[in-house]
ZAMARGU-4260 file (C-alpha; in steps of 0.2 Angstrom, whole numbers, plus 5000, padded with zeros to 4 digits):
<rodrens>
0) 4999/4998/5000 | 5005/5017/4994 | 5001/5033/5005 | 5006/5051/5002 | 5000/5064/5014
5) 4993/5083/5007 | 4984/5097/5014 | 4977/5108/5000 | 4967/5122/4999 | 4955/5121/4984
10) 4944/5106/4978 | 4944/5105/4961 | 4964/5107/4961 | 4964/5091/4977 | 4955/5081/4963
15) 4963/5084/4947 | 4981/5082/4957 | 4973/5064/4964 | 4969/5060/4948 | 4986/5063/4940
20) 4993/5054/4951 | 4983/5036/4948 | 4973/5038/4963 | 4956/5037/4962 | 4946/5054/4965
25) 4927/5049/4959 | 4915/5063/4951 | 4906/5065/4971 | 4924/5071/4975 | 4923/5089/4976
30) 4908/5090/4988 | 4915/5076/5000 | 4934/5085/5000 | 4922/5102/5003 | 4923/5102/5019
35) 4939/5094/5024 | 4947/5106/5011 | 4937/5124/5024 | 4945/5115/5036 | 4963/5114/5033
40) 4962/5098/5035 | 4977/5086/5029 | 4973/5071/5021 | 4980/5053/5017 | 4979/5046/5002
45) 4978/5026/5001 | 4985/5016/4987 | 4987/5000/4983 | 5004/4996/4971 | 5004/4979/4965
50) 5019/4969/4957 | 5019/4955/4945 | 5012/4940/4951 | 5000/4947/4963 | 4984/4937/4965
55) 4971/4945/4977 | 4971/4959/4984 | 4963/4960/5001 | 4967/4973/5015 | 4963/4979/5034
60) 4959/4992/5044 | 4974/5008/5044 | 4972/5018/5061 | 4976/5036/5061 | 4976/5046/5078
65) 4977/5061/5080 | 4975/5078/5095 | 4958/5086/5095 | 4957/5100/5109 | 4939/5093/5108
70) 4931/5075/5105 | 4922/5074/5086 | 4922/5063/5074 | 4930/5067/5059 | 4922/5052/5048
75) 4911/5056/5028 | 4906/5044/5017 | 4903/5052/4999 | 4886/5050/4993 | 4892/5041/4977
80) 4898/5028/4989 | 4890/5011/4990 | 4877/5008/5002 | 4881/4997/5018 | 4869/4992/5030
85) 4875/4999/5046 | 4889/5010/5053 | 4894/5006/5071 | 4908/5017/5082 | 4914/5010/5095
90) 4931/5014/5103 | 4945/5000/5105
</rodrens>
C-alpha cells in the first residue's frame, strides 16, 4: 500500500492532483472533500501498488490517530458510496 499525505486549498486542484498521480477520485469527491479542505485538514491518500504475480488484494483496517481539543467524529461518506447496512462507532 502506498500512502501520500497532503493538504489543499482548492477541492478541484486536489481532485486533479489525485487523478494525475493515479489515485481514485470519483465525481462526488469534490463535494465530499469541501468541508475538509475548508477546515484545512490534512489528507492521507491510499493506493495499492500491485506487483507482478500478485493475486487477489486484501486489506485490513488502517488506524490513524491525531490530537484534538475536543471530541468529534470526522468521518463522512461520499454521496456515491456503496450503501452499507449499518455503521457502528465503537471505542477500541
